[in-house]
C-alpha positions in Angstrom: -22.3 32.3 -33.4 -23.0 28.6 -33.1 -19.3 27.9 -33.9 -18.2 30.3 -31.2 -20.4 28.7 -28.6 -19.1 25.3 -29.5 -15.5 26.4 -29.1 -16.2 28.0 -25.7 -17.8 24.7 -24.6 -14.9 22.8 -25.8 -12.5 25.1 -23.9 -14.4 24.5 -20.7 -14.3 20.8 -21.2 -10.5 21.0 -21.9 -10.1 23.0 -18.7 -12.0 20.4 -16.7 -10.0 17.6 -18.3 -6.7 19.3 -17.3 -7.9 19.5 -13.7 -8.8 15.8 -13.5 -6.3 14.1 -11.0 -4.2 11.2 -12.1 -5.4 7.9 -10.7 -2.7 5.7 -9.1 -3.2 2.2 -7.8 -1.1 1.2 -4.7 -1.0 -2.2 -3.0 -0.6 -2.6 0.7 0.8 -6.1 1.4 2.5 -8.0 4.2 1.9 -10.9 6.6 -1.1 -11.8 8.8 -1.8 -9.1 11.5 0.9 -6.7 10.3 -1.4 -3.7 10.1 -2.6 -3.5 6.5 -6.2 -2.9 7.3 -5.2 -0.4 9.9 -3.0 1.5 7.5 -5.7 1.7 4.8 -8.3 2.8 7.3 -6.0 5.5 8.8 -5.1 7.1 5.5 -8.3 6.8 3.5 -10.3 10.0 3.1 -13.4 8.0 2.5 -14.9 5.2 4.6 -12.7 2.2 3.7 -14.1 -0.9 2.2 -13.2 -3.9 4.4 -13.8 -7.7 3.9 -13.0 -8.8 7.4 -14.4 -11.9 9.0 -14.2 -13.2 12.6 -11.5 -15.8 13.3 -13.1 -19.0 14.3 -12.0 -22.3 15.8 -11.7 -23.7 12.3 -8.7 -21.4 11.7 -6.7 -23.0 14.5 -3.7 -24.8 13.1 -4.2 -23.0 9.8 -3.5 -19.4 10.6 -0.4 -18.7 12.6 -1.4 -16.1 15.3 1.8 -16.2 17.3 2.7 -12.7 18.2 -0.8 -11.4 17.3 -2.9 -13.6 19.6 -5.3 -10.8 20.3 -6.3 -10.5 16.7 -10.0 -11.5 16.3 -10.7 -10.7 12.6 -9.0 -11.3 9.3 -9.2 -9.9 5.7 -10.5 -12.5 3.3 -10.4 -10.6 0.0 -9.0 -7.0 0.2 -9.2 -3.6 1.9 -9.9 -0.5 -0.2 -9.4 3.2 0.5 -8.7 6.4 -1.4 -6.4 9.4 -0.8 -6.2 12.6 -2.8 -2.7 14.1 -2.9 -2.5 17.9 -3.7 -5.5 17.6 -6.0 -3.1 16.2 -8.6 -3.2 12.5 -7.8 -5.8 10.1 -6.4 -4.2 7.1 -4.7 -6.4 4.0 -4.7 -5.2 1.7 -1.9 -5.7 -2.0 -2.1 -4.8 -4.1 1.0 -4.1 -7.8 0.3 -5.1 -10.7 2.6 -2.2 -11.9 4.7 -2.9 -15.6 5.1 -1.5 -18.2 2.7 -5.0 -19.6 2.0 -6.0 -16.3 0.5 -2.9 -15.6 -1.6 -4.8 -16.5 -4.8 -6.3 -13.0 -4.5 -2.9 -11.3 -4.9 -2.8 -11.3 -8.7 -6.2 -9.6 -9.0 -5.4 -7.1 -6.3 -2.0 -6.2 -7.7 -3.0 -5.9 -11.4 -2.1 -2.5 -12.8 -0.5 -1.2 -9.6 2.2 1.5 -9.8 3.9 0.1 -6.7 3.4 -1.6 -3.3 4.1 -1.1 0.4 5.2 -4.2 2.2 4.4 -3.8 5.9 6.7 -5.7 8.2 6.5 -6.6 11.9 9.9 -7.2 13.6 8.2 -9.9 15.9 7.4 -11.9 12.7 9.8 -10.5 10.1 9.8 -13.7 8.0 6.1 -13.2 7.4 6.8 -10.5 4.8 9.1 -12.8 2.7 6.3 -14.0 0.5 5.3 -10.4 -0.3 8.9 -9.3 -1.0 9.3 -12.4 -3.3 6.0 -11.8 -5.0 6.7 -8.2 -6.0 10.3 -8.9 -7.0 9.1 -11.6 -9.4 6.5 -9.3 -10.9 9.0 -6.4 -11.2 6.7 -4.2 -9.2 8.5 -1.4 -7.3 8.0 -1.6 -3.6 9.1 -0.2 -0.3 9.3 -2.0 3.1 7.7 -0.1 6.0 8.3 -1.5 9.4 5.2 -1.0 11.5 6.3 0.0 15.0 4.3 -2.1 17.4 4.5 -1.4 21.1 6.8 -3.8 22.9 8.4 -5.0 19.6 12.2 -5.0 19.3 13.4 -2.1 17.2 16.1 -3.0 14.7 18.4 -0.8 12.7 17.0 -0.4 9.2 20.3 -1.7 7.7 19.7 -4.9 9.7 16.2 -5.3 8.3 17.4 -4.7 4.8 20.1 -7.4 5.3 17.7 -9.8 7.0 15.2 -9.5 4.1 17.9 -9.8 1.5 16.8 -6.6 -0.2 18.6 -4.9 -2.9 20.3 -1.6 -2.1 17.7 0.4 -4.1 14.7 -0.9 -2.1 13.7 1.8 0.5 13.2 0.6 4.1 11.5 2.9 6.6 9.8 3.0 10.0 6.1 3.8 10.2 3.1 3.8 12.6 0.0 2.4 10.8 -2.2 4.3 13.3 -0.8 7.8 12.4 -2.0 9.7 9.3 1.2 11.6 8.9 3.3 8.5 9.1 1.2 6.6 6.5 1.2 9.5 4.1 4.9 9.8 4.2 5.3 6.1 3.4 2.9 6.5 0.4 4.8 9.6 -0.8 8.1 7.7 -0.6 6.6 4.8 -2.5 5.2 6.9 -5.3 8.6 8.7 -5.7 10.5 5.4 -5.7 8.0 3.7 -8.1 8.1 6.6 -10.6 11.8 6.7 -10.5 12.0 2.9 -11.0 9.7 3.0 -13.9 11.5 6.0 -15.5 8.5 8.3 -15.1 8.8 12.1 -14.6 9.6 13.1 -11.0 6.6 13.9 -8.8 8.0 17.4 -7.9 8.3 18.4 -11.6 4.6 17.7 -12.1 3.5 20.2 -9.4 2.5 17.6 -6.8 
């Protein structure tokens, strides 16, 4: 009888273990003011953790705010959010700081990530070069998501791929960091791309 109870308990534990979602770490990177904090906040199912500080006069001449002059705060460490996908995966989202003076945080934020989203702004397209170079050097799969700001010139995706000197296998897409459906699609495309790049089983075949 004792053995039978033990087996039943073990079976319940096994069932719970099978239902545990897979944790996936995703990095959201890009230049200063490109919308990383907005994207994490839009998609996170929990209250996002933010490490924003107010821009002060001391940042004048240090932080380039051309094109984003109305920006009043900046991320100094990271943003953090969470999204559960079909009860099978939990995506943990880590937003990197954009300014060069905080790049020393990137290694810590990116450690163990399945892949990364590089947000781009066509008004300041060159600002995403450091992120692209960083993930290429690390061999981290990434996608480029062009955040569609109002009033910004809209380029053909092929033009952006050429301008950023991206390989043909790097996905480039449009997004709106303020819209949940748009952010979710970017993350789904990233996970699919990253799993394929790493030779992992396709998302669809795992019931996601």
